[in-house]
N, C-alpha and C positions, 0 to 999 in steps of 0.2 A: 814266860812266853806269851803272855797275853794280858790283857786287860787293864781296865781303869775304871774309875767311878762312872757309873751309869753310862754305858756305852755299848755300841755294837762294833765288832771287829772281826776281821778275817784272820785266822791263824794259819800259819805256814802250811803249804801243801806237803803232805807226807806221802811218800811212795811206799806201797805195800805190795809184797809179792804173794800171790795166791799159789798154793801148792797143789791145786786141783781145779777142776772145772774150767779148763783153759778156753772154752768156747764162749764164755760169758763176756759180754761187752757192755759198756755204758751206752746211754741214749745218744743219738746223733746230735741233739741240740744241747750244747754245753756252753757255759760262760768261758770264753777263750781267755787263757792266761798267756800274755805275750812272751813271758819268760820261757815257755815251752818250745818256742820256735828258735831260740838262740842259745839254749842251755847246753853246757858241756855234756857229753855222753857219760854213762856210768863208769866206763873204763877210764875215760879222761879224768873224772873226779877221783877215782880210786888211785890212779897214778899220782895225781896232784897231792892228795893227802899223805901218801906214803913218802913223797919227796919232802914235804914240809916236816913230817915226823923225823926223817933222817937228818935234816938240817938242824932241827931243835936238839937232837942228840949230840950233834957236833958242838953246838953252842954250850950246852951244859958240860960236855966233856972237856971243853977248853979251860974250865975253871973248877976243877974237882975239889978245891979247898972250900968252896962255898957250902955252908950248912943248909941242908934241905929242910924246909919248913913243912911240917905236917899240920893238918887242921881238922877240926871236927866236920862231920858231914852236914851240919846245920848250924848256922850262926844264931845263937839264942838272943831274944830281946833282952835289953838291959834291965828291965823291971817288969813286974807282973802287970796283967791287964787291969786289975783293980787299981793299982797305983797310977797307971797311965790315965784311967778315967778320972781319978781324983785330981791329977795334975791338969788335965784338960778343963775340968770344971773350975779350978782355981784361976787358971789363965783367962777363961772367958769372963770372970767376974772383975778382973782388973781393968783399969782404964786403958784405952788404946794407946800403945807406945810406939806405933809404927812411924809416927812423925818425929819421934825424939832422935836427935842426931847422936851418933856414936862414933867412937874413934875409928878412922879408916883401917887402922891396923887390925881391928877385930874382925874385919871382913876379908882379910887377905891371908894367903898362906905364907909361912916363913920362907925366906929366900932359900934356906937350906933344903926345902922340899921341892924346889923348882930346878935344882941343878940336874944336869943330864945323868941318866942312870943306865945301867947295863940291862940287857934282856933277862939274863939269868938271875938278877936281883929280885925279880918278881916271881920266881919259880915257887910253886906250891904243889904239894902232893898229899893224897890221902889213900888209905888202904881199905880194901874189903876182903878180909881173910876168911872166906866162907868155909874152907876145910878145917879151920882151927877154931871157929866160933859158931857153934850150932844155933845159939840165940840170934846172932846176926843173920844167919842164913834163913831162919824162920821168918824174919821180917821182910826178906827179899824174894822168897821162893814164889814162883807162879804155879798155876794149875797144871801147866805143861811140864813142870819139873825143871824148867830153865829159870834164869834170873828175871825178875820182873823189871822190864826196861823202864817203865814209868817211874819207879823208885830211883833208878840210876839217873834219870833226867833231872830229878830234884837235886841229886848230889852234884851234877855237872853245873847247874845254875849257881849253887853255893860255891863251888870251886872257882868259877869264873869271877864271882864277886870277890872272893878272897885274894885271887891273883891281882885284880885291879887295885884293891886297897893296898896290897903289898907294894905295888909300884907307886901309887899316889902318896902314900904315907911314909915311904922310905925317906930317911933323913930327918924325920920329925924329932925335935929335941925332947928327949925323955918321953913322958906320957902327956905332954901338952896337947890339949884338944885342938883339932884343926877344923875350920869351917868348911867342910867338904863332905859330900855324900855322892855315891856312885850308883847309877841305875843301869839295868840292862836295856840297851836301845834296840837290839835285835839279835836273834839267833840266825846267823847267815847260812849255816850248813851243819848238818849232822849226818854222818855216814856210818852204818853198821857194817863192818868188814867181816866179822865172825860172831856167831851167837855167844852169849854169856851163859856159861854152864855152872851148875851148883858144885861141881867137883874141882873147882879151881879157885885160885886167889888172884885178886886184881889190884892194880895200882892206877889211880886216877891222878893225872898230873897235867901241868901246862904252865905257860908264862906268856907275857905280852910279846907280840911280834911286830906291832906297828903302833905308833903314837902320833896323833895329830895335835891340834892345839888344845882340845878339851875332850877328845875321845881316844879310844885305844881298841885295837883288835887283839883278842885273847884266843890262843889256840889251845885246845884241851884234847887229851887222848886217854883211852883206857887200854891198858896192857895186861894180858894174862901173864902172870909171873911163872917163869920156868926155872929149871936148875941152872946154877951159875955158868955151866959150860955151854948153855944154849941161849940164843937171843930171845927176849920176850916177844910174845905174839901180839900184834896190834889188833884190837877188836873193834874199837870205835874212835872216831875223831870228830871234832867239832870246832866251829869258829863262832865266837861271840863278839859283838860290838858293844862296848861299855862306854857310858858317857858320864863325865864328872860335872857336878853342879855345886854352886856355892850355897852353903846352908843358910846364909843370911839374905842374899839377894835373889836366890833361886835361879840365877842365870848361869850360863856356861862358866866353868871354872878352868882356868889354864892349869895344865899339869906338866910335869917334867918331861922333856924329850928323851929320846934314846941315844946312847953312845953306840956307834957301829964300828966295831974294831976288826971283825973278821969277814971273810967272804960269805960264810954261812949266815951271819947276822945281816949283811947287806942284801943277800938273796931273800931272806925272810921278810925284811922290811919292804923290799920291792913287791913281793907277793901281796902283803897287806895293803900297800898303796894301790896296787892294781885292783884288788877286791873293792876298795873304797870307790875308785873311779868307775868301775863297772856298775856298782849299785847306783851311783849318780846317773849314769847313762840310762839304766833300766827305768829309774824313776822318771826321767825326762821323757821317755818314750812309752810310758804306760798307757793303757787304754783309757785311763781317766783323763789324759791330756791329749793324746794323739789318736786319730781314727785308725781302724785296722788297715794294715798294708794290703797290697794286692795279693800276696801269697796267703795272708791270714784270711782274707775274704774268700779266697778260693777254697781254703780248707773248710770253712764254715759251710759254704755252699755245697761242697761235695758230701759232707756229712748229712746235710739236710736231704739231698737227693737220695742218698743211700737209705735213710730212714723212710722217705716217701715211697720208694720202691718196695721196701720191706713191709709196708702197711703200718708204720708207726703212728700215722695220723688218722683221725676220724674224718668224717665228711666235712668239707669246707664250705664256707659261704663267703660272699664278697665283702661282707662287713667285718667278720671276725677272722677270716683266714683259717688255715689248718689248725685243728686242735690235737694236741699230743695225747695218745691213748695212755691209760694208766697201767695196762698189763704188758708184760714182755711179749715180743713177737719173734718169729723165726724168719731170718732173711733168706734170700735165694741161695746163698752159699752154705746154709745149714747152721749158721751161728745164731745165738740168741741175743737180741737187742733188748736192753732193760732201760726204761725211762729213769732219768736221774732222780726224780722225786721218789721213786720206789726204793731208793737206797738211803733215804734221809732218816736220821735219828737225832734225838735231842735229849738233854738233861738239864735240870735246874737245881742249883745249890744255894744255900744260905751261907755267907762267908762269916765264919766264926773266928774268934781271936786266937784259937790254937794254931791256926795256919798263918799267923802274921810273921813278918820279918823284923829286922832290927829297926826299920823305919816306921813300924806300926801300920804297915799295909800288908795285903795278902802276899805271901811268899811266891815269887815268880815260878819257882820250881814246882810248887803245888799246881799252879795253873797249867804248866807244861805237861805234867803228868795227867791231869784231868782231860786235857784236850787230846793227848796221844791215846789214852785208853778208850775214849769215845770213838776216835778214828779207827782204832783196831777193831772195835765191836762192829762198826759199820761194815768194814771189809769182811770180817768173819761171817756176818749175817748174810752177805750176798752169796758167798760160796759154801756156807754151812760147814765150815771147818776152820782150823787154826791157820793164820796167815803170818808171814814173817815181815817185820819192818826192815826197810832198806835205807831210807834217807828222809831228811826233813830240810826244808829251805823256806826262805822268805817269811820269817816270823818277826814281826815288829811290835815293840811296846810303845804306846803313845801316852799312856797315863797309868798311874797305880790304881789298884782295886782296893777300895776302902773296906774296913771291917764293918760288917752289918749289911752290906749290899747283897742283892741277889745276882747270881751269875748264871746265865743261860747259855749253854753250848749247843750248837746245831751243826751237824756234820753230814756230808754226802760225798759220794764218789763222783768225780767230774771227768775222769779219763781212765780208759783201760787200753792196754796194748794188744796187738795181735799175738796169739799164742806162738806162732812160728817165728816171732822176733827173738825169742829167748830159748835157751837150751832146756830140755826136759819138758817143754810145753808149758812153762810157767807164764802167768799173766801178771803184768805190772799194773797196779791201780793207783791213780792219783786221788788223794782224799783231802778235802778242805774242811776246816772247822771255823764256824762263825761264833764269836763271843759277844754277848749282849750283857752289859752290866747295868742293873736297874737300881736306882736309889729308892729305898723303901719309903722314905718320908715324902718324896716329891713325885715318885713314879717316873722320873726323868731317865731317858736312855740316851747315851752318847757314845760316840766311837772311841774305843779304847785300844784295840789292836788290829793289825792287818797282816 
């Protein structure tokens, strides 16, 4: 979910529900995120993910003879870190062979791997049997007594990677190596529909629903397992965009297209294509490229006026303009306005080899967990109690995080809803996380994720 070598990056906005203190709001001056103005409502998102899950069940049910592939929750590196360092040292002492021509066939995938494939061929599942495995539960239990969601995010990242490789490497002749590797391009959406409890067993599963020329959309879900006579309960759903790269040229790698045989498969593919087109449209209209619209400018101005009337600003002068106060203030309607900077929190970590992936870079799931847990602490600190995660969106990976780098995560609340907008007086908070990856040898900082 984040990062790359020496870089700063914005991690996806996470929506967190506060279970109390409904009058607390964020400061009136925030960095506007255009996606907030045209995003689907929580109800629309929930209905959409339930429909996708229903269609995927139809796709899997149409081919019951297919063997379901289970996988470990973490793909282990192929060799130890000591051997990896020795290999890197030996390669650096060899003469540069980048200009040495090699056979084109060594840089290409076998044609058998590029033949169209079915959606269900990429199906992968893993299980978390908490009621049957006390040692497993001990690794996942949170202080609240629920399941630690950050740990589950690690599993989802591994699952999406396993699904992608299952699609890309399907049809490989024997154990012949293929010049391909797959990276997580973005986590487009995660929705928690029901809390994960310690007294239940869960299945994490998914498969590819859309394939472009070199990228694919993977839909994953977590189901609470129930007795055979009852349907499983959907607890969490997510969409990952995965990108294929050629291991020799490092450029985009063409992958096999999908065979669409049923109405359910065609509907899923159309949804994936719609998601891709929407992401392109949002990128083209982002505030980094297009100035605020009339409605967005009005929203910013109205928030500024509200803060001004509430006394959020100190005395002004013609040179510097209004200065935002550091302390919370009470507005005319009795609600508390809190400056965004009062919600800020950060942490710095050294990236060790124990958190590496099969590509000898920092495991993306570890980065997702670290960012999520910081965002949770920011929210909980504002209301002084436990909060509940609702959803995550707009998380992009631009580059890998190298072993040995320093990772600094900074988080703050950038939006809160009005208490009366939600049942039981709950308040929804939007939280962002900024990641900066610093190269220890050069001190260089570069953008890694947004």
